[in-house]
Every structure is written in structure tokens, then in C-alpha cells.
C-alpha positions as CSV (number, residue, x, y, z in Angstrom):
1,X,30.0,-15.4,-1.8
2,X,28.5,-19.1,-2.0
3,X,25.3,-19.6,0.2
4,X,23.0,-22.3,1.1
5,X,19.9,-21.4,-0.2
6,X,19.6,-19.8,-4.2
7,X,19.7,-17.1,-5.3
8,X,15.3,-15.8,-5.6
9,X,13.9,-16.5,-8.4
10,X,11.3,-14.3,-9.8
11,X,7.5,-15.0,-10.7
12,X,5.0,-13.3,-13.1
13,X,1.6,-13.4,-11.6
14,X,1.1,-16.2,-13.7
15,X,3.7,-18.4,-12.4
16,X,5.7,-17.9,-15.3
17,X,9.8,-17.0,-13.9
18,X,10.4,-13.3,-15.3
19,X,13.0,-11.0,-15.0
20,X,13.6,-8.6,-12.7
21,X,12.1,-6.1,-13.6
22,X,9.1,-8.0,-15.4
23,X,7.6,-9.6,-11.8
24,X,8.3,-5.9,-10.3
25,X,5.7,-5.0,-13.1
26,X,2.9,-7.8,-12.6
27,X,3.3,-6.8,-8.7
28,X,2.6,-2.8,-9.7
29,X,-0.3,-3.7,-12.1
30,X,-2.5,-5.4,-9.3
31,X,-1.2,-2.8,-6.7
32,X,-2.9,-0.3,-8.9
33,X,-6.0,-2.9,-9.8
34,X,-6.6,-2.3,-6.1
35,X,-5.9,1.1,-5.9
36,X,-8.2,2.1,-8.3
37,X,-10.7,0.0,-7.4
38,X,-10.5,1.3,-3.6
39,X,-10.2,4.8,-5.3
40,X,-14.1,4.1,-7.2
41,X,-15.5,2.8,-4.1
42,X,-14.9,5.8,-1.9
43,X,-15.6,8.2,-4.1
44,X,-19.1,6.4,-4.9
45,X,-19.2,6.1,-0.8
46,X,-18.4,10.2,-1.4
47,X,-21.8,11.0,-3.9
48,X,-24.2,8.9,-1.6
49,X,-23.6,11.4,1.4
50,X,-23.1,14.5,-0.7
51,X,-26.5,14.1,-2.3
52,X,-28.1,12.6,0.8
53,X,-26.6,16.0,2.7
54,X,-28.1,17.9,-0.3
55,X,-31.6,16.2,0.8
56,X,-31.9,17.6,4.1
57,X,-30.0,20.9,3.7
58,X,-33.2,21.6,1.3
59,X,-35.5,19.9,4.0
60,X,-33.9,22.5,6.6
61,X,-34.6,25.0,4.1
62,X,-38.0,24.4,3.6
63,X,-38.8,24.2,7.1
64,X,-36.9,27.5,8.2
65,X,-39.4,29.6,4.9
66,X,-42.1,27.5,7.2
67,X,-41.0,29.7,10.4
């Protein structure tokens, strides 16, 4: 069916025209990069809280042993 609007042209991340699969692969690569960054951020937050929790537990054990 003929329409007024042309078919969408797929593009890569650098702006080049591409096939549908190439454009999808670029989009997934960028999303994967973002998700890896977020995972690393949350992992670092976890390790920071874990270390702080260990220190507080040790202080609590020391106080309990004194009492």
C-alpha cells in the first residue's frame, strides 16, 4: 500500500544507513554497555555497605565482650 511517508530508514549509532539487524545490534550494544555500567555501580554500592556492616558488627562484638 502506498503511503505519504517513506519507510523508516534504519541507522547505525554513527549515523550510517544500515539494515534492520545492524541497527538493532547497535542499539543492543549500547543498552548492554549501559546495563554493565549500572551493574558495576550497584555492585560497588553493595561492597561499600558490606564493609561498613562488617566493621559495625565487629564493634558490636567488642562492646558485647566488654559487658
